[in-house]
C-alpha positions as CSV (number, residue, x, y, z in Angstrom):
1,M,40.6,-72.5,-45.0
2,T,37.5,-73.6,-47.4
3,T,35.1,-71.2,-49.1
4,G,32.5,-72.3,-46.7
5,D,34.7,-71.3,-43.7
6,R,35.5,-67.9,-45.2
7,D,31.9,-67.3,-45.9
8,E,30.6,-68.0,-42.3
9,D,33.6,-66.0,-40.9
10,A,32.4,-63.2,-43.1
11,S,29.0,-63.8,-41.9
12,E,29.9,-63.8,-38.1
13,A,31.8,-60.4,-38.8
14,G,28.9,-58.8,-40.0
15,R,26.5,-60.1,-37.3
16,P,26.1,-57.7,-34.6
17,D,27.6,-58.9,-31.1
18,K,25.1,-59.7,-28.7
19,S,26.8,-58.5,-26.0
20,D,27.2,-55.2,-27.8
21,A,23.5,-55.0,-28.3
22,A,22.7,-55.6,-24.8
23,S,24.8,-52.8,-23.7
24,R,23.5,-50.4,-26.2
25,T,19.9,-51.3,-24.9
26,E,21.1,-51.0,-21.2
27,D,22.9,-47.9,-21.8
28,A,20.5,-45.6,-23.5
29,P,21.5,-42.7,-25.8
30,P,22.1,-39.5,-23.9
31,P,19.2,-37.4,-26.0
32,S,16.9,-40.0,-24.8
33,K,17.6,-39.4,-21.2
34,L,17.7,-36.0,-21.5
35,L,14.3,-35.8,-23.2
36,T,12.9,-37.9,-20.4
37,E,14.8,-36.0,-17.3
38,F,14.6,-32.4,-18.7
39,G,12.0,-32.4,-21.2
40,P,8.9,-32.2,-18.8
41,L,10.6,-29.5,-16.8
42,L,11.2,-27.0,-19.9
43,L,7.6,-27.8,-21.2
44,F,6.6,-26.5,-17.5
45,F,8.6,-23.5,-17.9
46,I,7.3,-22.4,-21.4
47,T,3.8,-23.0,-20.6
48,N,3.6,-21.1,-17.6
49,Y,4.8,-18.1,-19.5
50,V,2.4,-18.7,-22.2
51,K,-0.9,-20.1,-20.3
52,G,-0.1,-19.8,-16.8
53,I,0.7,-22.2,-13.7
54,L,-2.6,-24.3,-13.8
55,W,-2.1,-25.0,-17.5
56,A,1.8,-25.6,-17.1
57,T,0.9,-28.0,-14.2
58,G,-1.4,-30.0,-16.3
59,V,1.4,-30.0,-19.1
60,F,3.9,-31.1,-16.6
61,M,1.6,-34.0,-15.5
62,V,1.1,-35.3,-19.0
63,A,4.8,-35.1,-19.9
64,M,5.9,-36.7,-16.8
65,V,3.5,-39.8,-17.7
66,I,5.1,-40.0,-21.3
67,A,8.6,-39.4,-20.0
68,A,8.0,-42.6,-17.7
69,F,6.3,-44.5,-20.9
70,I,9.7,-43.5,-22.8
71,A,12.0,-44.8,-20.1
72,K,9.8,-48.2,-19.9
73,R,10.3,-48.6,-23.4
74,R,13.9,-47.8,-23.4
75,D,15.0,-49.7,-20.4
76,G,12.4,-52.2,-19.9
77,K,11.4,-50.8,-16.6
78,I,10.6,-47.3,-15.1
79,P,13.5,-46.3,-12.9
80,P,12.3,-46.1,-9.1
81,M,13.4,-42.5,-8.6
82,M,11.5,-41.5,-11.7
83,L,8.3,-43.9,-10.5
84,F,8.3,-42.2,-7.1
85,T,8.5,-38.6,-8.7
86,L,5.8,-39.3,-10.9
87,A,3.5,-40.5,-8.0
88,V,4.2,-37.2,-6.0
89,V,3.6,-35.0,-9.1
90,L,0.4,-36.5,-10.1
91,V,-0.8,-36.1,-6.6
92,F,0.3,-32.7,-6.1
93,G,-0.4,-31.7,-9.5
94,G,-3.8,-33.2,-9.4
95,L,-4.8,-30.9,-6.1
96,T,-3.4,-27.9,-7.8
97,I,-5.9,-28.3,-10.8
98,Y,-8.7,-29.6,-9.0
99,L,-8.5,-26.9,-6.3
100,A,-7.4,-24.1,-8.4
101,D,-4.4,-23.7,-6.1
102,E,-0.9,-23.4,-7.1
103,T,0.3,-23.8,-3.6
104,F,0.3,-27.6,-4.0
105,I,2.5,-27.6,-7.2
106,K,4.9,-25.2,-5.2
107,L,4.9,-27.5,-2.3
108,K,5.4,-30.6,-4.4
109,V,9.2,-29.7,-4.9
110,T,9.5,-29.3,-0.8
111,V,7.7,-32.5,-0.3
112,L,9.6,-34.5,-2.8
113,N,13.1,-33.3,-1.7
114,A,12.4,-33.8,2.0
115,L,11.0,-37.3,1.3
116,F,14.2,-37.9,-0.9
117,G,16.6,-36.8,2.1
118,T,14.5,-38.7,4.6
119,I,14.7,-41.8,2.8
120,L,18.3,-41.5,2.3
121,L,18.9,-40.7,6.0
122,V,16.8,-43.7,7.4
123,G,18.4,-46.0,5.1
124,L,21.8,-45.0,6.8
125,L,20.4,-45.5,10.1
126,T,19.3,-49.0,9.3
127,R,22.5,-49.6,7.6
128,R,21.0,-49.6,3.9
129,L,22.6,-47.6,1.2
130,F,19.7,-46.8,-0.9
131,L,21.9,-44.7,-3.2
132,K,23.9,-47.7,-4.1
133,M,20.8,-49.7,-4.7
134,L,19.8,-47.1,-7.1
135,M,23.3,-46.2,-8.8
136,G,25.4,-49.2,-7.9
137,S,25.5,-50.6,-11.4
138,A,26.6,-47.1,-12.8
139,L,29.2,-46.1,-10.2
140,P,31.8,-48.6,-8.8
141,L,32.4,-47.1,-5.4
142,T,33.6,-48.5,-2.2
143,D,30.9,-48.9,0.8
144,R,32.5,-46.1,2.5
145,G,32.3,-44.1,-0.7
146,W,28.6,-45.0,-0.9
147,H,28.1,-43.7,3.0
148,L,29.7,-40.4,2.4
149,L,27.7,-39.9,-1.0
150,T,24.6,-40.9,0.8
151,I,25.2,-38.4,3.6
152,R,26.0,-35.7,1.3
153,Y,23.0,-36.1,-1.0
154,A,20.7,-36.4,2.2
155,I,21.9,-33.0,3.1
156,F,21.5,-31.5,-0.3
157,F,18.1,-32.7,-0.7
158,V,16.7,-31.5,2.7
159,A,18.7,-28.3,2.1
160,T,16.8,-27.7,-1.3
161,A,13.5,-28.4,0.5
162,G,14.3,-25.7,2.8
163,L,15.3,-23.3,0.1
164,N,12.4,-24.1,-2.0
165,E,10.1,-23.1,1.0
166,L,12.0,-19.9,1.4
167,V,11.8,-19.0,-2.2
168,W,8.0,-19.7,-3.0
169,R,6.8,-17.8,0.0
170,N,8.6,-14.8,-0.9
171,V,8.7,-14.5,-4.7
172,S,6.1,-14.3,-7.6
173,T,5.0,-17.5,-9.3
174,D,6.9,-16.7,-12.5
175,T,10.1,-16.2,-10.6
176,W,9.4,-19.3,-8.7
177,V,9.1,-21.4,-11.8
178,T,12.3,-20.2,-13.0
179,F,14.0,-21.1,-9.9
180,K,12.4,-24.5,-10.0
181,V,13.4,-25.2,-13.6
182,F,16.8,-23.6,-13.7
183,G,17.8,-22.6,-10.0
184,L,17.4,-26.0,-9.0
185,M,18.7,-27.7,-11.8
186,G,22.0,-25.5,-11.7
187,L,22.4,-26.3,-8.0
188,M,22.3,-30.2,-8.8
189,L,24.6,-29.7,-11.5
190,V,27.2,-28.0,-9.3
191,F,26.5,-30.1,-6.4
192,T,27.1,-33.2,-8.7
193,L,30.4,-31.7,-9.9
194,F,31.9,-31.3,-6.5
195,Q,31.3,-34.9,-5.7
196,L,33.7,-35.8,-8.6
197,P,36.8,-36.0,-5.9
198,L,34.8,-38.1,-3.7
199,L,34.1,-40.4,-6.7
200,G,37.8,-40.6,-7.7
201,K,39.1,-41.2,-4.2
202,H,36.6,-44.1,-3.3
203,S,36.2,-45.7,-6.7
204,S,36.4,-49.6,-6.2
205,E,37.5,-49.9,-9.8
206,P,41.0,-52.0,-10.0
207,E,43.8,-49.7,-11.2
208,P,45.1,-50.6,-14.8
209,E,48.3,-52.4,-14.5
210,P,51.4,-50.5,-16.0
211,E,52.2,-51.7,-19.4
212,P,55.9,-53.3,-19.4
213,D,58.8,-51.2,-20.8
214,A,59.9,-52.2,-24.3
215,A,63.0,-54.2,-24.4
């Protein structure tokens, strides 16, 4: 091997692989995703206890816009679910501030979750797996798996919409804010963990071939 060949190989070795760079761009680091997904909620919670629900609503709206901007810079696009959520937040948050009526921000949770559940159910009736369209690149599942997961998420969203109605109509605003930020977040986490057996059973990833025994 010539000196030039060795220098070229060394240069190639030190050069970042394009596929690795694309993979890092596509899979954003967890801190960034945690910031965009949970940052606005935590700001909403903190501001409510410092300044009240109207201020908290305004901060939440601004934080959601910033989170969408970060997602756009990070991924090259705003995820459809985040974009849909942002639109609902801006509408109901705007009504809350304009009319000085906290009912609207409380109803936002009901309307958003009910819409998510209804969209998933309509998709099933029209033989479209919207959940697969949103998450198919991250979760390799069979169509049967996506069908079952869609049913479960649809039921979950409709149930949490009803639960939110029950809670906000019967507790104080501060208690509802705690329920919205930590209660619903906890329910989503527990629900997601309970889906792990389904994900394993209906995974479409090929099983690794067993390694041959050593002679």
